[in-house]
Steps between C-alpha positions, in 0.01 A plus 500: 500500500731213544768444247746212450865593460487405132193706439656798682818463288292493180324819614832679566635395159182588309441847653610794307640694802592825308125552418389468863364828641370388843570199727324389819663219692252356749695272728179351637516298174742201498527554124694825545759319724556263205525775258761678712701171532481445126654849436803386684653847476876476562484130492426432863130578549403170337618303794312409816564248770428219261754617238462646156147566374424322170497742204682793663642733231826663636597622144210739462419816702180696439546842332231725661547793266127592499401425858322791657318343795630226737312353798589232758253356743579269789205340683425620855513203733540455868869481587615145467816303409329388172434866402864609588636213297288585202614862527876382510443297199365779273694795637829424325322439172306828532824683578658373181195585295489845661848566359360464146282809555798721411425436134140601542335843475306400812255772622299315765624256771259333733627260769236361744561335841862401435698355800821682411606844369782356299286469180370852547865623510601297189199600297514866588859539413456306178200721376584833667528701177141471369299395812192713568316294753625268767252336743647249731379321813691279741379275775667320794822577706741365248431787259605771748839349595680740260421862402315566173769586236427765253695558179803726556430691180134534571180453323460770244165424363331419835137595547394254763689331777281299735661238728339327785607267774296295738550205727283175523223515761650476832832622390437876521835683482606756756619840373845384549428185291367678191621462153719796435651710215783757535418869473815582289432258213128581503579880471755421221233303322246778523749759379558284194139527371498696176140617518422571872147613430415148372572324828164420637547243761774461768369254750711278722259325730651303784839625422725729702730753334833491687731795493676766694333829585677668214404231246141488609459885500649505147245237396200694647615820328542321167136388511394863416626418142211260428178698451323203329502274801162365572580214737785515761575275796838545672632405838830625646746381760581844655301543824245794487608537125330816403550712819860396506583559132258758352354836615125502492486733203703259291282203602183682415665605170571140417125421533407785279739354227261207458171633361404156380500361847154523670519315835828575681615377839819554679625341815833525699706293248269446203297669248217360273310661219235371258289613215232250620360405841709228640215311661742278699613814689210744500221651289330838447228451761743398768695827463201719420190359678290783383510358144536847339774666314750585776641836572857561368622549855330176613690307242833682594438416862429128432822476308749689732344549849678188647845552367498877573402443864742204554803605312486874459313610828265709297142470375317472170316833562828687549658361181184555303491874577853533370444332165481697178180553295602238234548233766155570642372449147695171476304352792174646367555290184582192694198546722267516200660187351490273798128397501542415135818290530462132384536196736725284313851347540838597372509211257200619307636848456855400399336247245387826323876557400452208252149524358 
């Protein structure tokens, strides 16, 4: 809804901020822009090109001592000068508001279709102690100019990290132009997790993990420590990542560390795993046209045949015969589960973390 500056100022003054438990900022609404201006955090956000906004209240800053959920939505529009100017207007105000999250016991952070990663960085660093779920999406080339910055001291309570980047239609990025995150800070962040078995989602879609061979190998080996992972999507920068960095036995062991992953796919520089059928990628009948419960080896072959041939010069048949009995049983359990897996999206499953 639309608010006048005076009405927005009255709302800011009248709201008992310490009692607020969740906050959703929908920037498709002009009213939220007025509210952010009225907050005037730091004494500068209440100014625009026309001067000081009437009713701005520089003396008061919200105390978000009960805030557990915070969401920001920026409307998806075709790239235009007006859209860019609108983003440049709200970004500094959001940055200042994000700094207030340090006082909040924030557990869930949702950022949707932002044009810059700066707010992600500010919010993540501010609420790193309690944060359980972080879901963020970015759109457009501006948001991939700088690498994603993760907190140096980690995210100790993390259970879900799902970040996505996409370009506008007609602006598809090349592999070299992807949004990126550095392998070293990502590894440090994962090592900081106090309860590794609770990490359920680690999905970086449209994002490349940059790092040396040593850093990337260390990151891959660390993933064994998260047996609760149900959704994973990672893309690396090292060419022929797996054949270069891991022996086949270690790679197969990594897959066995994730019993909650049903559909699993691995390519030359990426791996994906889901506890549902990602219909935008594939479904059960595409992989198993017979429509029956597949044989364990059939599942193993679908998962590893391509990477074993291309990067290790061996076959799925050869590796299968060298596996131990408990590993054969692992794929038997996966095979029995695949026909029953749901066909839903990550957002629905992560929402279960906060029923």
